[in-house]
BAKOLLUM-314661 format. One record per residue (C-alpha): z, y, x. Coordinates in steps of 0.001 Angstrom, whole numbers, padded with zeros to 6 digits, always signed. Each point is the difference from the previous one (the first is absolute). Layout:
N
ZYX ...
//
This chain:
93
-007266-006651-001245 +000635+000504+003995 +000628-003718+000749 -002097-002996-000507 +001729-002371-002396 -000443-002957+002442 +001962+001860+002607 +002814+000481-002175 +000703-003643+000139 +000121-000071+003710 +002310+003189+000214 +002276-001667-002494 +000287-002927+002179 +000611+001893+003047 +002658+002143-001598 +001853-002990-001090 -000402-001795+003333 +001405+003128+001855 +002982+000331-002261 +000932-003613+000383 -000522+000083+003694 +002038+003292+000347 +002738-001533-001980 -000272+002680-002839 -000503-002665-002576 +000836-003798-000328 -002327-002397-002147 -001048-003536+000147 -002914+000947-002291 -002011+002180+002145 -003281-000494-001808 +001578+000646-003309 +001616+003378+001397 -003366+000966+001609 -001700-000486-003273 +002435+002101-001979 -000411+002775+002547 -003828-000337-000160 +000190+000193-003873 +002248+003179+000192 -002528+001557+002506 -002759-000563-002267 +001729+001342-002854 +000822+003305+001853 -003635+000144+001248 -001249-000094-003390 +002327+002783-001581 -002585+002705+000332 -002772-002196-001459 +001957-000761-003115 +001040+003856-000214 -003803+000866+000136 -000839-002330-002751 +003029+001379-002207 -001327+003387+000524 -003584-000997-000996 +001397-001484-003087 +002028+003143-000916 -003245+002101+000604 -001972-002354-002324 +002685+000352-002672 -000188+003869+000207 -003877+000295+000675 -000491+001816-003354 +002619+002600+000571 -001271+000524+003564 -003522+000616-001328 +001233+002522-002772 +001958+001893+002619 -002684-000221+002506 +002297-001499+002691 -001486-001464+003206 +000571-003969+000402 +000538+000436+003672 +002428+002726-000450 +002065-001949-002589 -000356-003199+001854 +001759+001639+002942 +002580+001738-002019 +000923-003120-001983 +000139-002149+002957 +002359+002430+001942 +002278+000243-002951 +000291-003794-000562 +000584-000420+003765 +002857+002664-000239 +001511-001398-002779 +000032-003431+001349 +000900+001248+003500 -002868-001532+001827 -001312+001172+003181 -003628-000365+000210 -002252+000102+003073 
//
């Protein structure tokens, strides 16, 4: 992850504050909106972490087959991750 999680709350507050000040959104519940923005930003930041965990689980499920065919774990990890990202239309850093 490129951003410190604590900084995300600050960024969310600033984004909402500037949107309200700029007249782009109207809300009486600025803290609630900022919290929803923060949660969404955190969710987006963890997409690759969740993808990595899913790839690891897939490779664990197929480890016997990989051993039989002498396939490199690193090579398969990269291929499975690329395929899942492509299928889900994810842009990874």
